[in-house]
N, C-alpha and C positions, 0 to 999 in steps of 0.2 A: 620646687619639684625636682626630684632626682631623675637621672637618666632612666633607671629601671622603672620608675613610676610612670614616666612619659611613655615608655615602650609598652607597658601593660595597658595604659589608657588608650593608646593608638590601636593596640591589638583588640581591645574590647569594643572600640568603636567600629573597627573593621568587621568583626564577627557580627555585631548588631546590624550593620549595614547589609551584610550578606544574608542574614536571616530575614530582614525586612524585604530584600529583593526577592527572596524565594516566596515569601507570603504574597507579595505583589504579583508575582508570576502565576501563583496558584489561584488567585481570586477569579480571573476570567474563566479558568477551567471549572472551578467549583460552581460558578454561576450558570455556566452552560449545562453542566451535568444536572444541576438542581432544576432548571427549567425544563430540560428534556425529560427527566424522570417524572417530575410532578405533572407535566402536561400529557406525556405519552402513556403513563400507566393507566389513565382513565379509559383509553380506548383499546388497551391491550388485553385480549382474551383469546380463547381457543378459536373462535370464528375468524379472528384476524389472520391466523396462520393457516387455516384450512379452507377458507371461502374465497371466492372470486369477488372482484369489485361489483358493486350494485350499479344499476343504471343511474344516470345523472339525476340528482335530487332525491333519490331513494336512500333512506338511512340504512346503516348496517353494512355487511359485506366485509371483505378482508383484502389482503395483499399476498395471497399464496402464489399467484403467478409472478409477482414482482420479486419475491424472495428467491424462488427457484431461478428466475431470470438473472438476478444478480450473481448467484453462485455460478451459473453457466458463463456469464460474461467475464467474471474474475478468473475462472479456470482457463478460459480461452486466452486471456491476456497473459496469464502465467505460463502457459505452454509456449507462447512466443517469446516472452521476455526472460524467463529464468535461464534457459540454456544459452540464449544469445548474450545476455548480460554477463553471465559467469565466464563464458569463453572470451568475451571482450575484456573483462577484467584480468583474466589470466594473461592474455596477450600484452596488455598495457603494463603489467607487473614484470613479466619476463623480458620484454623488449622495451623497457621504459625509456631508453636513450635514443630510440629511432624516431625518425620524422613521422612515420605512419602512426606510431603509438601516440605521439604528441597530437597529431590530427584527430585520432579517435578520442583522446582525452578532452580535447577542446570541443569536439562535436558533442560529447556526452554532457559536458558542463553547460554548453549552450542550450541543448535540448531540454535539460533539466529546468532551465529558466523560462522556456517558452510557455505562454499561457495555454491552458488546457483547451480553450475554445479554438485557438489556432490549430492545435493538433486535431481537433474535431473536424475543422474545415478541410485540413489536409487529407484525413481519412475519408471524408465525404467524397473528395475528388478522386481518390485512389480506389476505394472499395465500394462506393455506392453509385456514383454517376455512371461508370462503365457498365454496370449490371442493371441500372435503373431499378434498384431494389434496396430498401433498408434491410439490414439483417443482423443477426447475432454475431456472425463472423466479422462484419465491419466494426461492430462495437468492441469485440475482443481485440481486433487489430489496433484500434485507437488506444485502448487501455494498455495494451502491450507496449506500444511506442512510448507511452508515459512512464512505464515501469522499467524499461531497458536501462536508461542512464543511471537510475538509482542503484540497480543491482550491479551494473558494471563498475561504477566508482566505489561502491562499498566493497566489492570483491577485490579490486585493485589495492585499496588501502589496507585491507586486512591481510592480503598475501604479502605485502611489503613489510608487515609487522612480524612475519615468521622469520626467525633467525636464519641467516645465511648458512650457518653450520649445518642446519637440518638438510638443506638441499645438497650441500657439499658432501655430507655423509652418505646420502643415497647415491650420488654420482660416483663416490669412491668405491662403493660396493658393486659397481658395474651397471647400475640402472641408467637407462637413457634419460634424456632431459624431460621428455614427455611423461615417462613413467614416474620419474621423481616428483614431477609437479602433481600428477593425478593421484598418486598413491601415498605421498608423504606430505608435500606442502599443502595441498588443498584440504586434506582431512584435518590438518592442524588448525586451519583457519575456518573450518566448517561451522562451528558454533556462531561466530560473528557474521558469517555470510548468511546463515539462516535467519538471524535477526534482521539483517538488511533486507532480505526477501520479504519478511513479514511486514516491515515498515513500508515497503513498496506496495504490498497488498493493501495495507491500510490506506495508503494514499489513493489508489485507484478505486477502492470500494466506495468512496464518497464523492466521486466525480459525476457531474451531471452534464456539463456542456458538451463533451465529446459524444455522449450517448444520444443527445438530441439530434445530432447530425448523422448518426450511424445506425444504431439499433432502434432509434425512435421510441416507440412504445406500442403496447398491445394490451387491450382490455381482456383478452382471452388467454387461457393457459396454452403454452406451446413450448416444445423443446427443439423445434426445427431450427437449425443453424442458418438456413437460407431465408428466414422470414423475420420480420420485426419482432422484437421480444421486449417484454416489460422489465423494468428494473426498479429497485427501491428508490433510488435518487430521483429518477424522472417521475415516478409515481408521487413521491413526496412533493416535488416541485409543482406537478399538476394539481394536486389536492390543495396545496398551500395558497395558490393564486385563485382558487375557486371561491364563489360566494356562499358556499354551504358550510355551516358550522360543523356538521358531522364529518365532512371531508377534512376540515381543519384538525379535528381531533385525531383522525386516522393519519394525517401527515405527521403529527407529533409522535404517534405510535411508531410509524415507519422510521423516523429519526432515532427513536430509542432503540429499535432493532439494529440499525446501523451501528450505533455506539456499542451495543452489546457484541456485535460481530467483531468489531475492531478490538474490543477488550479481550474477547475470547482468543483471537489470533495472537495477541500480545502474551497472554498467559501461556498458551501452548508453545509459543516460541521460547519463552523463558524455561519452561519445563524441559523442552527438547534440548536447549542449550546446556542446561545443567547435567542432563543425562549424557550428552556427548562428551562434556568435560570430564565426567566421572569415568566414562569408558576410556578416554584418552589417558587419564592418570593411572587407571588400572592396567592398561597395556604397557 
């Protein structure tokens, strides 16, 4: 066998191995989607989105309160995490060589690996015990803490990818450092930062443990931020461990709604990213 033949053989084997690895990685995802869709579609109807949960043991009902509660909790977490995470990422990228930036980076990496139940216990001690009340604010606080390190590290990495000449050009035109960052560097990295924010949203949208310690649950419809509030993840957990077959079907439907929400966020992020990139090329 000649050298070129060996090279082509090794290349073909490597490509085949990569393709097999991709298929192996997609199999669990395909199985999860298959089971969630086939099981959840059976209980998914208009009543599921518009009705409240029925009393224990009574069939029917829906998760309208949980859907609204999930949107409220994710919004509260985003209000805390997005500004804090982006500003932290800007600081780490602009002052990357300082000790404080190293400490912030280390803290973000450590927090990103902390189990969600630990964050839930921490939020319980900070936002629940002093007020002696479960609340939507406490749940949003817990989700925001989980979201901050993801947004911060994503922002830092993407800002570091912006060419230094972009910043230098703005400074040469007389812009201050802050103005150069917020009007030139940050918009250049905005598509990637937006994608990171959506990934963080997808991460917190499926969390259950922190909400069990903070927002708890509520069988009734409420939008009050100082009261316990329902969420899809906690409702799915409650229904899944119940002995009622109808609740099991609704748990699958709730899981399907969560998957659709995450998928919709991903699609919207890609569309927004493409639009921002076109606007940047046009300017």
